[in-house]
DSSP file (Angstrom, degrees, kcal/mol; ACC not computed):
  #  RESIDUE AA STRUCTURE BP1 BP2  ACC     N-H-->O    O-->H-N    N-H-->O    O-->H-N    TCO  KAPPA ALPHA  PHI   PSI    X-CA   Y-CA   Z-CA
    1    1 A X              0   0    0      0, 0.0     2,-0.2     0, 0.0    33,-0.0   0.000 360.0 360.0 360.0 128.5  145.2  240.1   84.4
    2    2 A X        -     0   0    0      2,-0.0     2,-0.4     1,-0.0     0, 0.0  -0.543 360.0-152.5 -74.5 141.5  148.2  240.2   82.2
    3    3 A X        -     0   0    0     -2,-0.2     3,-0.1     1,-0.1    -1,-0.0  -0.910  20.7-173.6-117.6 147.3  150.1  243.5   82.2
    4    4 A X  S    S+     0   0    0     -2,-0.4     2,-0.3     1,-0.3    -1,-0.1   0.500  74.6   9.4-112.5 -10.1  152.1  245.0   79.4
    5    5 A X  S    S-     0   0    0      2,-0.0     2,-0.5     0, 0.0    -1,-0.3  -0.979  77.9-100.6-159.4 164.6  153.5  247.9   81.3
    6    6 A X        -     0   0    0     -2,-0.3     2,-0.5    -3,-0.1     3,-0.0  -0.804  36.7-126.7 -91.9 131.6  153.8  249.4   84.7
    7    7 A X        -     0   0    0     -2,-0.5    17,-0.0     1,-0.1    -1,-0.0  -0.665  31.7-115.4 -78.4 125.3  151.4  252.2   85.4
    8    8 A X        -     0   0    0     -2,-0.5     2,-1.0     1,-0.1    -1,-0.1  -0.264  17.8-126.5 -62.9 147.1  153.3  255.2   86.7
    9    9 A X        -     0   0    0     -3,-0.0     2,-0.6     2,-0.0    -1,-0.1  -0.806  28.4-164.9 -96.0  96.6  152.7  256.4   90.2
   10   10 A X        +     0   0    0     -2,-1.0     2,-0.4    10,-0.1    -2,-0.0  -0.747  11.5 175.7 -90.3 120.8  151.8  260.0   89.9
   11   11 A X        +     0   0    0     -2,-0.6     2,-0.2     9,-0.1     5,-0.2  -0.932  34.6  55.6-122.3 145.9  151.9  262.0   93.1
   12   12 A X  B >   +A   15   0A   0      3,-2.3     3,-1.5    -2,-0.4    -2,-0.0  -0.656  56.7  83.2 124.7 179.2  151.4  265.7   93.6
   13   13 A X  T 3  S-     0   0    0      1,-0.3     3,-0.1    -2,-0.2    -1,-0.0   0.882 131.0 -45.5  51.7  42.6  148.8  268.3   92.8
   14   14 A X  T 3  S+     0   0    0      1,-0.2     2,-0.6     0, 0.0    -1,-0.3   0.492 113.9 121.4  83.6   3.5  146.9  267.3   96.0
   15   15 A X  B <   -A   12   0A   0     -3,-1.5    -3,-2.3     4,-0.0    -1,-0.2  -0.894  50.7-149.6-105.5 120.6  147.2  263.5   95.3
   16   16 A X     >  -     0   0    0     -2,-0.6     4,-2.3    -5,-0.2     5,-0.2  -0.351  26.8-110.8 -82.3 165.5  148.9  261.5   98.0
   17   17 A X  H  > S+     0   0    0      1,-0.2     4,-2.3     2,-0.2     5,-0.2   0.900 120.4  52.9 -60.8 -41.5  151.0  258.4   97.4
   18   18 A X  H  > S+     0   0    0      1,-0.2     4,-2.2     2,-0.2    -1,-0.2   0.910 110.1  47.0 -60.9 -44.2  148.3  256.4   99.1
   19   19 A X  H  > S+     0   0    0      2,-0.2     4,-2.7     1,-0.2    -1,-0.2   0.886 110.2  53.0 -67.1 -39.1  145.6  257.8   96.9
   20   20 A X  H  X S+     0   0    0     -4,-2.3     4,-2.1     2,-0.2    -2,-0.2   0.921 110.8  46.4 -62.7 -44.5  147.6  257.2   93.7
   21   21 A X  H  X S+     0   0    0     -4,-2.3     4,-2.3     2,-0.2    -2,-0.2   0.924 113.2  49.6 -63.3 -44.4  148.1  253.5   94.7
   22   22 A X  H  X S+     0   0    0     -4,-2.2     4,-2.5     1,-0.2    -2,-0.2   0.905 110.1  50.7 -61.5 -42.8  144.4  253.1   95.5
   23   23 A X  H  X S+     0   0    0     -4,-2.7     4,-2.2     2,-0.2    -1,-0.2   0.895 110.0  50.2 -62.5 -40.8  143.4  254.7   92.1
   24   24 A X  H  X S+     0   0    0     -4,-2.1     4,-2.4     2,-0.2     5,-0.2   0.928 112.0  46.8 -64.1 -45.3  145.7  252.4   90.2
   25   25 A X  H  X S+     0   0    0     -4,-2.3     4,-1.7     1,-0.2    -2,-0.2   0.906 111.7  51.1 -65.3 -40.7  144.3  249.3   91.9
   26   26 A X  H  < S+     0   0    0     -4,-2.5    -1,-0.2    -5,-0.2    -2,-0.2   0.906 110.1  51.3 -60.3 -40.7  140.8  250.5   91.4
   27   27 A X  H >< S+     0   0    0     -4,-2.2     3,-1.1     1,-0.2    -2,-0.2   0.935 113.7  41.3 -63.0 -48.1  141.6  251.0   87.7
   28   28 A X  H 3< S+     0   0    0     -4,-2.4    -1,-0.2     1,-0.2    -2,-0.2   0.708 112.6  55.6 -76.9 -17.8  143.0  247.5   87.1
   29   29 A X  T 3< S+     0   0    0     -4,-1.7    -1,-0.2    -5,-0.2    -2,-0.2   0.259  74.9 148.0 -95.5  12.5  140.3  245.9   89.2
   30   30 A X    X>  -     0   0    0     -3,-1.1     4,-1.3     1,-0.2     3,-1.1  -0.210  51.7-133.6 -48.8 128.4  137.5  247.4   87.1
   31   31 A X  T 34>S+     0   0    0      1,-0.3     5,-2.9     2,-0.2     6,-0.3   0.789 104.0  57.6 -62.3 -28.6  134.6  244.9   87.1
   32   32 A X  T 345S+     0   0    0      1,-0.2     3,-0.3     3,-0.2    -1,-0.3   0.807 111.8  42.1 -70.3 -28.1  134.2  245.3   83.3
   33   33 A X  T <45S+     0   0    0     -3,-1.1    -2,-0.2     1,-0.2    -1,-0.2   0.673 118.5  44.1 -89.0 -19.0  137.8  244.2   82.8
   34   34 A X  T  <>S-     0   0    0     -4,-1.3     5,-2.2    -5,-0.1     4,-0.5   0.102 111.8-104.3-118.5  21.5  137.8  241.4   85.3
   35   35 A X  T > 5S-     0   0    0     -3,-0.3     3,-1.4    -4,-0.3    -3,-0.2   0.956  88.0 -46.1  52.9  54.3  134.5  239.6   84.8
   36   36 A X  T 3 <S-     0   0    0     -5,-2.9    -1,-0.2     1,-0.3    -5,-0.1   0.833 113.7 -49.7  55.7  37.9  133.0  241.2   87.9
   37   37 A X  T > 5S+     0   0    0     -6,-0.3     3,-1.4    -7,-0.3    -1,-0.3   0.343 110.6 116.3  90.1  -5.9  136.1  240.4   89.9
   38   38 A X  T < 5S+     0   0    0     -3,-1.4    -3,-0.2    -4,-0.5    -2,-0.1   0.779  76.4  52.0 -65.7 -25.5  136.4  236.7   89.0
   39   39 A X  T 3 <S+     0   0    0     -5,-2.2     2,-0.6   -10,-0.1    -1,-0.3   0.331  85.4 106.5 -94.3   7.2  139.7  237.3   87.2
   40   40 A X    <   +     0   0    0     -3,-1.4     2,-0.3    -6,-0.3     7,-0.1  -0.776  39.7 159.2 -92.3 124.0  141.4  239.0   90.2
   41   41 A X        -     0   0    0     -2,-0.6     2,-0.3     6,-0.1     5,-0.0  -0.897  18.2-158.5-132.1 165.7  144.0  237.1   92.1
   42   42 A X        -     0   0    0     -2,-0.3     2,-0.4     3,-0.1     5,-0.1  -0.964   9.8-142.0-143.5 161.3  146.8  238.1   94.4
   43   43 A X  S    S-     0   0    0     -2,-0.3     3,-0.1     1,-0.1    -2,-0.0  -0.990  82.7 -11.1-128.4 123.3  150.0  236.8   95.7
   44   44 A X  S    S+     0   0    0     -2,-0.4     2,-0.3     1,-0.1    -1,-0.1   0.713 125.3  61.1  62.7  23.7  151.2  237.4   99.3
   45   45 A X  S    S-     0   0    0      9,-0.0     2,-0.6     0, 0.0    -1,-0.1  -0.968  89.1 -99.6-161.6 168.7  148.5  240.0   99.9
   46   46 A X    >   -     0   0    0     -2,-0.3     3,-1.5     1,-0.1     4,-0.4  -0.870  26.2-143.2 -95.6 123.9  144.7  240.3  100.0
   47   47 A X  T 3  S+     0   0    0     -2,-0.6     3,-0.4     1,-0.3     4,-0.2   0.760  99.7  58.2 -61.2 -23.7  143.5  241.9   96.7
   48   48 A X  T 3  S+     0   0    0      1,-0.2    -1,-0.3     2,-0.1     3,-0.1   0.732 120.0  26.7 -77.4 -21.4  140.9  243.9   98.7
   49   49 A X  S <> S+     0   0    0     -3,-1.5     4,-2.1     1,-0.1     3,-0.3   0.109  82.7 119.9-125.6  20.7  143.5  245.6  100.9
   50   50 A X  H  > S+     0   0    0     -4,-0.4     4,-2.2    -3,-0.4     5,-0.2   0.853  72.6  56.8 -58.7 -37.7  146.5  245.5   98.6
   51   51 A X  H  > S+     0   0    0     -4,-0.2     4,-1.4     1,-0.2    -1,-0.2   0.929 110.8  42.9 -62.1 -44.0  146.8  249.3   98.5
   52   52 A X  H  > S+     0   0    0     -3,-0.3     4,-0.7     1,-0.2    -1,-0.2   0.849 116.0  49.1 -69.1 -34.0  147.1  249.5  102.3
   53   53 A X  H  X S+     0   0    0     -4,-2.1     4,-0.6    -7,-0.2    -2,-0.2   0.797 110.5  51.1 -74.7 -28.6  149.5  246.5  102.4
   54   54 A X  H  X S+     0   0    0     -4,-2.2     4,-1.7    -5,-0.2    -2,-0.2   0.814  97.0  68.2 -78.4 -31.8  151.7  247.9   99.7
   55   55 A X  H  X S+     0   0    0     -4,-1.4     4,-2.6    -5,-0.2     5,-0.2   0.907  93.6  51.2 -64.0 -49.7  152.3  251.4  101.2
   56   56 A X  H  X S+     0   0    0     -4,-0.7     4,-2.4     1,-0.2    -1,-0.2   0.928 113.0  44.9 -58.5 -46.5  154.4  250.6  104.3
   57   57 A X  H  X S+     0   0    0     -4,-0.6     4,-2.7     1,-0.2    -1,-0.2   0.889 113.3  52.4 -63.7 -34.8  157.1  248.5  102.4
   58   58 A X  H  X S+     0   0    0     -4,-1.7     4,-2.8     2,-0.2    -2,-0.2   0.933 110.9  46.1 -64.4 -45.0  157.2  251.1   99.6
   59   59 A X  H  X S+     0   0    0     -4,-2.6     4,-1.8     2,-0.2    -1,-0.2   0.897 112.9  50.7 -64.5 -39.5  157.8  253.9  102.1
   60   60 A X  H  X S+     0   0    0     -4,-2.4     4,-0.9    -5,-0.2    -2,-0.2   0.929 113.3  44.8 -63.1 -45.7  160.4  251.8  103.9
   61   61 A X  H >X S+     0   0    0     -4,-2.7     4,-1.4     1,-0.2     3,-0.7   0.912 111.4  52.7 -65.3 -43.2  162.2  251.1  100.6
   62   62 A X  H 3< S+     0   0    0     -4,-2.8    -1,-0.2     1,-0.2    -2,-0.2   0.845 106.1  55.0 -62.6 -33.4  162.0  254.7   99.4
   63   63 A X  H 3< S+     0   0    0     -4,-1.8    -1,-0.2     1,-0.2    -2,-0.2   0.760 109.9  46.3 -70.8 -24.9  163.6  255.8  102.7
   64   64 A X  H <<        0   0    0     -4,-0.9    -1,-0.2    -3,-0.7    -2,-0.2   0.701 360.0 360.0 -89.9 -22.0  166.6  253.6  102.2
   65   65 A X     <        0   0    0     -4,-1.4    -2,-0.2    -3,-0.1    -1,-0.1   0.465 360.0 360.0-103.5 360.0  167.3  254.3   98.6
């Protein structure tokens, strides 16, 4: 899927970072937008578990900067 902007990661109001990432991935992987998932590809991760794979490096990077 081509992207034209980065979707902001909104955390707070009872929403965790993990939930925000999961919601974003669910939104962009919507079956109506991706021909029932046929248009979903990934690089260096599994698209089905990308949210769980993305979180540890993000937390590590956030802790250093």
